[in-house]
C-alpha angles and dihedrals in degrees: 000000000000092000091061090051091052096047099071095175095060089042089052091050092051094047090048090051090052090050092049094051090047087056098243121152123260087236089080096069106140097202127098096177108094097226094048089044091053091048093047091050090047090050089045091053093049091048092049089048090052090048092053091048088054098252097140129119117010094349092060099043092095089063097055126083121211114254 
């Protein structure tokens, strides 16, 4: 669990994915650091794509990692 907290880039991607699946706008990215922002946006794009493909709820659980 501590490893996930230390690796901020993976954590940013996961949080972005969750935001994308939830349907939130990419304007709500909380990161100012360019690397973390890029990872958050990449996760957000993948999450939005999965949402559009219908992978929400139980069908999308296998794609998410626990934080």
